[in-house]
N, C-alpha and C positions, 0 to 999 in steps of 0.2 A: 465671842468678842474679845479682843485684846485691848487693854487699857495701858497707856504709857503716861507716866507722870514725870515732870521736870520740876523738882522742888528747889527753887532758888532761895536767895536770902530774903526777898521781899514779896514773892508771889508764887503761886502754884500753877504751872501750865500743864495742860492735858491734851492727849490725842487718843483717838480710837480707830480701830480697823476691824473688819469682820473676822479675818483669820490672818495668819502670817503670810499667806499667799497673796493677800490683797495689799493695796496701798492705803495710806491714812485717809480716812473718810470724813473725819470730823475733828475739831480741836477747839480749845478755848482757854480761858483763864479763870481761876477761882481765887478769891481773896482768902488769906489764911484765917481771917476772923470768922468765916462761915463754917470752919471745921467744927464738928465732925461730919457735916452734911456734904456729901459728894453726889447727891441725887441728880444734880444738873449735868453731870458727865454722861449719863446713860439716857439717851433720847428715846430708846426703844426698850423692849423687855428681853433682849437677847441675853443668854447666859454668859457671864464673864468668865473666861477660862484662865486668864492670866492678867495680873497687874504688875508691870515692871517699872521701877522707879530709879531715877538718877537724882540724888539728893545731896545738897550742901547745906541743908537747913538745920542740922544739929540733931542730937539724940532725942531731945524732948519733942521736937516737931516730928521726927520720924516715928516716935511712939504714937503720936496723934494720928499720923497717916495710916499706920497699921490698924488702929482701932476703927478709923473711918472706913477703910477698905473692908474690914470684917463686917461692919454694920451695913454698908451700902451694897456690897457684892458677895458677902459670905465667903470671902477668899482672903488669905494672907498674902500680901505683896512680896515680891522679891526685889532686892536692892542691888544695883550694879556696884561693883567694886573695882578698884584699880588693880591690874595684874601686870605681869611682866610682858605678856603678849596676848593678843586676842584679835580675831577678825583679820588675821594676816598682818597686823601692825605690831611692831616691837617697841616696847617702852624703855627709853634710855634715861628716864628720870632717876636721879641718884637715890632719893628716899621715897619709895612708892607710897608709904603710909602718910606722907605729907603732901601728896599730889591730890588736888581737888578732883573728885570723880567726874565732875562736869567737863573738865578739860580733857580727860581721857576719853569719855564717851563722845564728846564733840569730834575728837580726832578720828574715832572709829566711824563716825557718820560721814566723813568727807567723801570716801570712795562710793558711798551709796548715793550721793547727790551729784558727783562728778567723777566719771570713770577715766578721764584723760590722765596721761602720765605727767610727771613733773613734781614740783615742790609746791606746798601749800602753806600759807600763813593763815591761821585760824584766829579770828578776833571775836571774843565773846564779850559783848558790851552790856553788862548788867550793873549791879550795885558796885562791883569791882569789874575792871576790864582786864582780860587776859589776852595775851598775844603769844601764840605758840606756833612752832614749826613742825610740820609733817613732811619729811623729805621724800625724794623720789624713790628711795629704797623702802618706803613705808616704815620709817623709824620716827617715832615721836621723840623729839629732842628737848622739849620743854620750851621756856620762853620768859615772858615778863608779866608781872602783875602790877596793875596801876589802879588808883582810886578812880571810880566812875565820876561822871560830871556832877551828880548830886553830892557825892562825898566831898569832892573838891569845893563845891559851893558851900556846903554846910560847915566844913572845916574852917574856911576863911571867915564866915560869919560868926561862928562860935568862938574862935580864938582871937579875933581882932576887935578891940574896943571901938565903938562908934560907927561900925559898918552894919547897916541893916539891909537885908535883901530877901526876896522870896524867889524860889526857883521858877524860871520860866524860859521859854525858848527865845532866841535872839536871831535877828536877820542881818546883823552887821557886827563886825569885830570892833567897831568904834562905838563905845557906849556913851550916851549923852546924859546919863544920870548914874548914880551909884549902883542901883539895881541892875541896870543894863551892863555896866562895867564888870560887876562881879559875875554875872551869867555869861558874858562874852569870854571872860577869863576861863571859866569852867569849861564851856563848850569848845572854844577854839584852842584852848590850852591842851585839852585832852586829844583833840584831833591832831594837833601838831606833835604831841608826844607819840601817838600811835604811828604817825607817818615816819618819824625818826626811828622808832623801833623796827618798823618794816624794813627800812633801808639797811639798818645794822644787821638784821637777820639775814638778808640776802647777801650782804658782804661777808658775813661770818661763815655761811655754808659754802659759798663760793663755787658752785658748779654751774654748768652751762644749760641745765634743763630749765624749761619755762617755769614761771612762778604765777600763782593765783592767790588772791586774797578772798577768803570766805568770812563773812561777818554774820554773827547770830546774836541773840540776846535782845532785851527790851529796848535798847537804844540803837539797835543795828541800823535802822533805815537812815536816821539823821547822820550817824557817824559815817556810814558808807558814802553818803552824798558829800560829806565834808572832806573826805580824804583826797589829797592832791598827790596821787601816786600814778606812775606810768603803768603799773601792773593792773591787770583786769580784776575788778572788784565785783563780787556778787553777794546778795543777801540771801541767807538760807535760815529762815526763822525756825525751821523744824529740824535743825541739825542734831540736837540732842536726841530727838525722837528717832532719827535715822540711826544714830549710834546704838540706841537700845534695841532697835530692830536687828541691827547687825549681830549683836550678842545673842538675841533670841534665835535668829535664823541659823546661826552657826553652831548653836548648842553649847556656847562657851560662857553662858551666864553663870558667874561664880557666886 
């Protein structure tokens, strides 16, 4: 069995598959508070041959994940790293050591979920929201980092006297009380910002190849529905996992 882990800022996502020749067969989410218990990942008693991790959770959390994997599966995990090239993709980021590995791994996963030619805009809607360009030549160009909806909400509430609000979804941009107004600002403001970034990315690259937008991350579904762009938009919640599989299958896991 192969275990794939996506360790984000707020939660741990996992997926499993029997071998590298198979497709993902199971997946789920684990709260970090449950560590070091990872027993919920393994529904059967298959021997775990590999645990591959994409992590932006920090060194302390990574140490906990190593110990958890040793305890649950008797195997030390391998961590994806940002490299100059992998899986046929060239990394054009200026400071590789400052690029979040999740952005790189997501870009590697694009061709595994969509084999068509053209340019891609990859939106990872998590605690932070990243918008990155993978062009038709398979060059990762970098992009934009934005605060996610919750960060926008909490920043306004925490830094503004007299405003009280709890995070919740909204059905209209017109709020009729302060709580609705703050949440509408966070959700619709983020969607508007991402729309503008998408437009600027297309204008900046400036070639005639078709564009597609691929959205992943915890807030992917609502963000994808909210985007008013003429480009085709798809949600690929397992994009990070496909990127990890790309590294494993190509033998380029560094």
